[in-house]
C-alpha positions as CSV (number, residue, x, y, z in Angstrom):
1,X,56.7,-47.0,26.7
2,X,56.7,-43.4,28.2
3,X,57.3,-41.8,24.8
4,X,54.7,-43.9,23.4
5,X,51.9,-42.1,25.5
6,X,53.2,-38.9,24.2
7,X,53.2,-40.1,20.6
8,X,49.6,-41.3,21.0
9,X,48.5,-38.0,22.4
10,X,50.2,-36.0,19.8
11,X,48.7,-38.2,16.9
12,X,45.2,-37.8,18.6
13,X,45.7,-34.2,18.7
14,X,46.6,-34.0,14.9
15,X,43.5,-36.2,14.3
16,X,41.4,-33.6,16.1
17,X,43.0,-30.7,14.2
18,X,42.5,-32.4,10.8
19,X,38.9,-33.6,11.6
20,X,37.4,-32.4,8.3
21,X,40.4,-33.5,6.3
22,X,40.3,-37.1,7.5
23,X,36.6,-37.3,8.0
24,X,36.8,-38.6,11.4
25,X,34.8,-36.8,14.1
26,X,36.9,-35.2,16.9
27,X,35.1,-37.0,19.5
28,X,36.3,-40.3,18.2
29,X,39.9,-39.2,18.1
30,X,39.6,-37.9,21.7
31,X,38.0,-41.1,23.0
32,X,40.6,-43.0,21.3
33,X,43.6,-41.1,22.9
34,X,42.0,-41.0,26.2
35,X,41.4,-44.7,26.5
36,X,44.7,-45.8,24.7
37,X,46.7,-43.5,27.0
38,X,45.2,-45.1,30.2
39,X,45.6,-48.5,28.6
40,X,49.3,-48.1,27.9
41,X,49.9,-46.9,31.4
42,X,47.9,-49.9,33.0
43,X,49.7,-52.5,30.9
44,X,53.1,-51.5,32.4
45,X,52.5,-49.2,35.4
46,X,55.9,-50.1,37.2
47,X,57.9,-48.4,34.4
48,X,55.8,-45.2,34.5
49,X,55.8,-45.2,38.4
50,X,59.6,-46.1,38.6
51,X,59.2,-48.8,41.3
52,X,60.1,-52.5,41.5
53,X,57.1,-54.7,41.7
54,X,59.2,-57.6,42.8
55,X,59.7,-55.9,46.3
56,X,57.2,-55.5,49.1
57,X,55.6,-52.1,49.4
58,X,57.2,-51.6,52.8
59,X,60.7,-51.9,51.2
60,X,59.6,-49.5,48.5
61,X,58.5,-47.0,51.1
62,X,61.5,-47.2,53.0
63,X,63.9,-46.8,50.0
64,X,61.8,-43.9,49.0
65,X,62.6,-42.1,52.3
66,X,66.3,-42.4,51.7
67,X,66.3,-41.0,48.2
68,X,66.9,-37.2,47.8
69,X,65.4,-36.8,44.2
70,X,62.2,-38.7,43.7
71,X,60.0,-38.3,40.6
72,X,56.4,-36.9,41.2
73,X,54.7,-39.9,40.0
74,X,56.9,-42.1,42.3
75,X,56.2,-39.8,45.3
76,X,52.5,-40.3,44.6
77,X,52.5,-44.0,44.6
78,X,54.7,-44.1,47.8
79,X,52.3,-42.0,49.5
80,X,49.5,-44.2,48.5
81,X,51.5,-47.2,49.8
82,X,52.0,-45.4,53.1
83,X,48.2,-44.8,53.4
84,X,47.6,-48.5,52.9
85,X,50.2,-49.5,55.7
86,X,48.6,-46.9,58.1
87,X,45.1,-48.5,57.4
88,X,46.5,-51.8,58.2
89,X,47.9,-50.5,61.6
90,X,44.5,-49.0,62.4
91,X,42.9,-52.3,61.9
92,X,45.5,-54.0,63.9
93,X,46.3,-56.3,61.0
94,X,49.9,-57.5,61.5
95,X,50.0,-59.8,58.5
96,X,53.2,-58.9,56.4
97,X,52.7,-57.8,52.9
98,X,54.6,-60.1,50.7
99,X,56.3,-58.9,47.4
100,X,53.8,-61.1,45.5
101,X,51.0,-58.6,46.7
102,X,52.8,-55.5,45.4
103,X,51.2,-55.9,41.9
104,X,47.8,-55.8,43.4
105,X,48.5,-52.7,45.4
106,X,49.8,-51.0,42.1
107,X,46.7,-52.0,40.4
108,X,44.6,-50.5,43.2
109,X,46.6,-47.3,42.8
110,X,45.8,-47.1,39.1
111,X,42.1,-47.6,39.7
112,X,42.3,-45.0,42.7
113,X,43.9,-42.4,40.3
114,X,41.4,-43.2,37.6
115,X,38.5,-42.8,39.9
116,X,40.0,-39.6,41.3
117,X,40.2,-38.0,37.7
118,X,36.9,-39.5,36.6
119,X,35.1,-37.7,39.6
120,X,36.7,-34.3,38.6
121,X,35.8,-35.0,34.9
122,X,32.3,-36.2,35.6
123,X,31.8,-33.0,37.6
124,X,32.7,-30.9,34.6
125,X,30.5,-33.0,32.4
126,X,27.4,-32.9,34.5
127,X,28.0,-29.2,34.8
128,X,28.1,-28.7,31.1
129,X,25.1,-30.9,30.5
130,X,23.2,-28.9,33.3
131,X,24.2,-25.6,31.8
132,X,23.3,-26.6,28.2
133,X,19.8,-27.8,29.4
134,X,19.1,-24.7,31.2
135,X,20.2,-22.5,28.3
136,X,18.2,-24.7,25.9
137,X,15.0,-24.3,28.1
138,X,15.5,-20.6,28.2
139,X,15.9,-20.6,24.4
140,X,12.8,-22.8,23.8
141,X,10.8,-20.2,25.6
142,X,12.5,-17.4,23.5
143,X,13.8,-16.0,26.7
144,X,17.0,-14.7,25.0
145,X,14.8,-12.1,23.2
146,X,15.1,-10.2,26.2
147,X,18.7,-9.5,25.4
148,X,18.5,-9.6,21.6
149,X,15.5,-7.1,21.5
150,X,17.7,-4.6,23.3
151,X,20.4,-5.1,20.7
152,X,19.1,-3.2,17.7
153,X,22.3,-2.4,15.8
154,X,23.1,-4.3,12.6
155,X,26.6,-2.8,12.1
156,X,29.1,-5.8,12.2
157,X,31.8,-4.0,14.2
158,X,29.6,-2.3,16.7
159,X,27.7,-5.6,17.3
160,X,31.2,-7.4,17.9
161,X,32.1,-4.9,20.5
162,X,28.8,-5.3,22.3
163,X,28.7,-9.0,22.2
164,X,32.3,-9.3,23.4
165,X,31.9,-6.9,26.4
166,X,28.7,-8.6,27.4
167,X,30.6,-11.8,27.4
168,X,33.6,-10.4,29.3
169,X,31.5,-9.2,32.3
170,X,29.0,-12.2,32.3
171,X,32.0,-14.6,32.5
172,X,33.2,-12.9,35.7
173,X,29.8,-13.3,37.3
174,X,28.9,-16.8,36.0
175,X,31.9,-18.7,34.6
176,X,33.6,-18.9,31.3
177,X,31.9,-22.2,30.4
178,X,28.4,-21.2,31.1
179,X,28.7,-17.7,29.7
180,X,30.0,-19.3,26.4
181,X,26.9,-21.6,26.2
182,X,24.6,-18.6,26.9
183,X,26.2,-16.2,24.4
184,X,26.1,-18.8,21.6
185,X,22.4,-19.1,22.1
186,X,22.3,-15.3,21.9
187,X,24.4,-15.2,18.6
188,X,22.0,-17.5,17.0
189,X,19.2,-15.1,17.5
190,X,21.4,-12.2,16.1
191,X,23.3,-13.6,13.3
192,X,22.0,-15.7,10.4
193,X,25.2,-16.4,8.4
194,X,27.2,-19.2,10.0
195,X,30.7,-18.1,9.0
196,X,30.0,-14.6,10.5
197,X,28.7,-16.3,13.6
198,X,32.0,-18.4,13.8
199,X,34.0,-15.1,14.0
200,X,31.8,-13.8,16.8
201,X,32.0,-17.2,18.6
202,X,35.8,-16.9,18.4
203,X,35.6,-13.6,20.2
204,X,33.1,-15.0,22.7
205,X,35.9,-17.6,23.7
206,X,38.6,-14.9,24.0
207,X,36.2,-12.8,26.1
208,X,34.9,-15.6,28.2
209,X,38.3,-16.8,29.2
210,X,39.6,-13.2,29.8
211,X,36.6,-12.3,31.9
212,X,36.8,-15.4,34.0
213,X,40.5,-14.8,34.7
214,X,40.0,-11.7,37.0
215,X,37.2,-13.3,39.0
216,X,37.6,-16.0,41.7
217,X,34.5,-17.7,40.3
218,X,35.1,-17.0,36.8
219,X,37.6,-19.6,35.9
220,X,38.5,-22.9,37.6
221,X,42.2,-22.1,37.8
222,X,41.8,-18.7,39.4
223,X,39.3,-20.5,41.8
224,X,42.1,-23.1,42.5
225,X,44.5,-20.4,43.4
226,X,41.9,-18.5,45.5
227,X,40.9,-21.7,47.5
228,X,44.5,-22.7,47.8
229,X,45.4,-19.4,49.5
230,X,47.8,-18.3,46.9
231,X,45.3,-15.5,46.1
232,X,43.1,-15.1,49.1
233,X,42.3,-11.4,48.6
234,X,39.3,-11.2,46.1
235,X,39.6,-7.2,45.6
236,X,43.3,-7.7,45.0
237,X,42.8,-10.4,42.2
238,X,40.5,-7.9,40.5
239,X,42.6,-4.9,40.8
240,X,45.8,-6.8,39.5
241,X,44.3,-8.8,36.6
242,X,41.3,-6.8,35.5
243,X,43.2,-4.3,33.1
244,X,45.5,-7.0,31.6
245,X,42.4,-9.1,31.0
246,X,40.7,-6.3,29.4
247,X,43.3,-5.6,27.1
248,X,43.2,-9.3,26.1
249,X,39.8,-8.6,24.5
250,X,40.4,-4.9,23.3
251,X,43.5,-5.6,21.2
252,X,41.8,-8.4,19.2
253,X,38.8,-6.2,18.9
254,X,40.8,-3.1,17.4
255,X,42.3,-5.4,14.9
256,X,38.9,-6.8,14.0
257,X,37.4,-3.6,13.7
258,X,39.5,-2.8,10.5
259,X,38.2,-5.9,8.8
260,X,34.8,-6.3,10.0
261,X,32.5,-4.2,7.7
262,X,29.0,-4.0,6.5
263,X,25.8,-5.0,8.1
264,X,24.6,-8.2,10.1
265,X,21.6,-10.2,8.6
266,X,19.5,-11.4,11.4
267,X,17.9,-14.7,11.1
268,X,14.1,-14.8,10.0
269,X,12.0,-16.2,12.7
270,X,10.0,-19.2,11.5
271,X,7.0,-19.6,13.8
272,X,5.8,-22.6,11.8
273,X,9.0,-24.7,12.6
274,X,7.6,-26.3,15.7
275,X,4.2,-27.0,14.3
276,X,2.2,-25.6,17.1
277,X,3.5,-22.0,17.1
278,X,4.8,-22.0,20.6
279,X,6.5,-18.6,20.2
280,X,3.0,-17.1,19.3
281,X,1.3,-18.4,22.5
282,X,3.9,-17.1,24.9
283,X,3.5,-13.6,26.3
284,X,6.2,-11.0,26.7
285,X,6.0,-11.6,30.5
286,X,6.5,-15.5,30.1
287,X,9.6,-15.0,28.0
288,X,11.0,-12.5,30.4
289,X,10.1,-15.0,33.4
290,X,12.0,-17.8,31.9
291,X,15.0,-15.7,31.0
292,X,15.1,-14.4,34.6
293,X,14.7,-17.8,36.2
294,X,17.3,-19.4,33.9
295,X,19.9,-16.4,34.7
296,X,19.2,-16.8,38.4
297,X,19.7,-20.5,38.1
298,X,23.1,-20.0,36.6
299,X,24.2,-17.1,38.9
300,X,23.1,-19.3,41.8
301,X,25.8,-21.9,41.0
302,X,28.9,-19.8,42.3
303,X,26.9,-18.8,45.3
304,X,26.0,-22.4,46.1
305,X,29.6,-23.5,46.0
306,X,30.8,-20.5,48.1
307,X,28.2,-21.4,50.7
308,X,28.3,-25.2,50.8
309,X,31.8,-25.9,49.2
310,X,30.3,-28.7,47.2
311,X,31.4,-29.1,43.6
312,X,29.8,-26.7,41.0
313,X,28.0,-29.3,39.2
314,X,25.8,-29.9,42.4
315,X,24.6,-26.3,42.3
316,X,24.1,-26.5,38.5
317,X,22.0,-29.7,38.9
318,X,20.0,-28.2,41.8
319,X,19.2,-25.1,39.6
320,X,18.3,-27.4,36.6
321,X,15.9,-29.5,39.0
322,X,14.1,-26.3,40.2
323,X,13.8,-24.8,36.8
324,X,12.6,-28.1,35.4
325,X,9.8,-28.4,38.0
326,X,8.8,-24.8,37.4
327,X,8.6,-25.4,33.7
328,X,6.4,-28.5,34.3
329,X,4.1,-26.5,36.6
330,X,3.8,-23.5,34.3
331,X,2.8,-25.5,31.4
332,X,0.7,-28.3,33.1
333,X,-2.6,-26.8,31.8
334,X,-1.4,-26.4,28.2
335,X,-2.7,-28.8,25.4
336,X,-0.6,-32.0,25.1
337,X,1.0,-30.9,21.9
338,X,2.0,-27.6,23.0
339,X,3.3,-28.8,26.3
340,X,5.5,-31.3,24.5
341,X,7.4,-28.5,22.7
342,X,8.4,-26.9,26.0
343,X,9.1,-30.2,27.8
344,X,12.7,-30.6,29.5
345,X,12.6,-34.2,28.2
346,X,12.3,-32.9,24.5
347,X,15.1,-30.4,25.3
348,X,17.5,-33.0,26.5
349,X,17.3,-34.7,23.1
350,X,18.7,-31.6,21.7
351,X,22.0,-31.8,23.8
352,X,25.2,-32.3,21.8
353,X,26.2,-35.7,23.3
354,X,29.2,-35.9,20.8
355,X,30.7,-32.8,22.5
356,X,30.3,-34.2,25.9
357,X,32.3,-37.4,24.8
358,X,34.9,-35.3,23.1
359,X,35.4,-33.5,26.5
360,X,35.6,-36.8,28.3
361,X,38.2,-38.4,26.0
362,X,40.5,-35.2,25.9
363,X,40.4,-34.7,29.7
364,X,41.2,-38.4,30.3
365,X,44.1,-38.2,27.9
366,X,45.4,-35.2,29.8
367,X,44.8,-37.0,33.2
368,X,47.0,-39.9,31.9
369,X,49.8,-37.6,31.1
370,X,49.5,-36.1,34.7
371,X,49.5,-39.6,36.3
372,X,52.6,-40.8,34.6
373,X,54.4,-37.6,35.6
374,X,54.7,-35.9,32.2
375,X,53.0,-32.6,33.2
376,X,55.0,-32.4,36.4
377,X,58.3,-33.0,34.2
378,X,57.2,-30.4,31.8
379,X,56.6,-27.7,34.5
380,X,59.9,-28.5,36.0
381,X,61.5,-28.2,32.5
382,X,59.9,-24.7,32.1
383,X,61.5,-23.7,35.5
384,X,64.9,-24.9,34.5
385,X,64.7,-23.5,30.8
386,X,63.8,-20.1,31.8
387,X,66.2,-19.9,34.8
388,X,63.3,-19.3,37.2
389,X,62.0,-16.1,35.3
390,X,58.5,-16.0,36.6
391,X,57.1,-14.0,33.8
392,X,58.6,-16.3,31.0
393,X,57.5,-19.5,32.9
394,X,53.9,-18.3,33.3
395,X,53.6,-17.0,29.6
396,X,54.8,-20.4,28.6
397,X,52.2,-22.1,31.0
398,X,49.6,-20.0,29.3
399,X,50.5,-21.3,25.8
400,X,50.9,-24.8,27.0
401,X,47.3,-24.6,28.5
402,X,46.0,-24.3,24.8
403,X,47.4,-27.8,24.2
404,X,46.8,-29.6,27.6
405,X,44.3,-28.7,30.3
406,X,45.1,-25.6,32.3
407,X,44.0,-27.2,35.6
408,X,46.9,-29.9,36.1
409,X,49.4,-27.2,34.9
410,X,48.3,-24.9,37.6
411,X,48.1,-27.7,40.1
412,X,51.7,-28.7,39.1
413,X,52.9,-25.1,39.7
414,X,51.0,-25.1,43.0
415,X,53.0,-28.3,43.9
416,X,56.3,-27.0,42.7
417,X,56.3,-23.6,44.3
418,X,55.4,-23.2,48.1
419,X,53.8,-20.2,49.5
420,X,56.6,-18.0,51.0
421,X,56.3,-15.5,53.7
422,X,57.3,-12.6,51.3
423,X,58.4,-12.0,47.8
424,X,56.9,-13.1,44.4
425,X,55.7,-16.4,45.9
426,X,54.0,-14.9,48.8
427,X,50.3,-14.9,49.4
428,X,49.0,-12.4,46.7
429,X,52.4,-12.5,45.2
430,X,53.3,-11.6,41.6
431,X,53.9,-15.0,40.5
432,X,50.4,-16.3,41.5
433,X,48.6,-13.2,40.0
434,X,50.3,-13.7,36.8
435,X,49.6,-17.4,36.8
436,X,45.9,-16.7,37.2
437,X,46.0,-14.3,34.3
438,X,48.2,-16.6,31.9
439,X,46.5,-19.9,32.7
440,X,43.0,-18.2,32.3
441,X,43.7,-16.5,28.9
442,X,46.4,-18.4,27.2
443,X,44.0,-21.3,26.4
444,X,42.2,-19.0,23.9
445,X,45.1,-19.5,21.5
446,X,43.5,-22.7,20.3
447,X,39.9,-23.6,20.2
448,X,40.4,-26.9,22.3
449,X,42.6,-24.9,24.8
450,X,39.8,-24.1,27.1
451,X,36.5,-25.5,28.4
452,X,34.8,-22.4,26.9
453,X,36.5,-23.3,23.6
454,X,35.5,-26.9,23.6
455,X,31.9,-26.1,24.3
456,X,31.5,-23.5,21.5
457,X,33.4,-25.9,19.2
458,X,30.8,-28.5,19.8
459,X,27.9,-26.2,19.6
460,X,28.8,-24.4,16.5
461,X,30.7,-27.0,14.8
462,X,33.8,-24.8,14.3
463,X,36.8,-26.7,12.7
464,X,40.0,-26.6,14.7
465,X,41.9,-25.5,11.6
466,X,39.5,-22.6,10.8
467,X,39.8,-21.2,14.4
468,X,43.7,-21.4,14.1
469,X,43.7,-19.6,10.8
470,X,41.2,-16.9,11.7
471,X,41.2,-16.3,15.5
472,X,44.5,-17.8,17.1
473,X,46.7,-14.8,16.1
474,X,44.3,-12.4,17.4
475,X,43.9,-14.3,20.7
476,X,47.8,-14.5,21.0
477,X,48.1,-10.8,20.3
478,X,45.6,-10.0,23.0
479,X,47.2,-12.4,25.5
480,X,50.8,-11.0,24.9
481,X,49.4,-7.4,25.3
482,X,47.8,-8.1,28.6
483,X,50.9,-10.0,29.8
484,X,53.0,-7.0,28.8
485,X,50.8,-4.5,30.7
486,X,50.9,-6.8,33.7
487,X,54.8,-6.8,33.4
488,X,55.1,-3.0,33.4
489,X,52.5,-2.3,36.1
């Protein structure tokens, strides 16, 4: 049964990669593997958790305390059983728990695990929905013309450098997911040819992930290490990771410069496409206003998280609520037909729901692998295979993060290695810095290896295979170049 979950995951992954060949949308494949992995786990949980359901939970807990080597998933369920026993003590309930009740406690543990993962996943999805809606609102008001009007070059190579560096620094201030969504909207104003725009979108993914890796608020894994006290010093994070992260984008750009020739053709603005010429009735000041409030709303999110310690999606939804209200107030006196063109309700209809469902499926599938202990075993296997070499382990984690989500991989590493008083595993130690770099940038190797990549894939409909052929090698070259510079520095 354990290998069956892996087989389902691999087959689903192949289905996503061959989306255009098998004519099945990637969202369908992702949902299938997400739901099937959890179904297989729920049908025979005792085997995955390595416990005997015919014993009372008190006996299972007691036996676990006498075992030296216990699997991570078994340790988790035992800890859950201990919590249940403690709750009974607090309630002064002396009723013994019979062996016949163990199955119910196991079911409760599965539901608890699913709820925990679903909370995290829902946070990402709501964050994504909020960011996409804000960006679409700015776009509907032609707000991105504030940027695109400043970029006058039509030289392909020069424009690629400009877009990449804007993305790199935006990502550190916002985060890689939000920045990717913003930059795709900008690219649509700059480049008319879809295939050319796909190349630029590939560099947006590389730059967004690299830019996020050297900022505590730029990538969720760097944030995890920052909050977890592995990397408590913000300035030290920036000083240690900035140059490797910069090389991660510069190296692919140098290669691309030799192949990207000619001029970029900008899209022709069709003022009749909306029927009421909304772009004609918006002043330059109104366009700038909506660009500024949109950008401030996005920048507010990491500030909100730092102050309140609430999940980022709360800040994003607060920003959306404020911008939504402002939009309604600004346009309240417009004619009904014009007002409808700028309505947030109309904007919501343009959101790519299929991409959101794809995200849900793939993250649930990875969560299932984490619950049954496969990711922890993988992390342990890396440690054994590379003989504890921290550089090899982290480079491998970076490549693995292109296949499975980097968040559980970093969480597994945090669980495997304790913070030590001194050495490579100390606070701000070499291992943790290199982990932040590798986990943040390695996912660019595949388009579904990062939140930024998944978002761009959905927005621009980039095929998995196309990205692998055209962008993956460039991303790997930049990733390894940055890793090498970190190693010798």
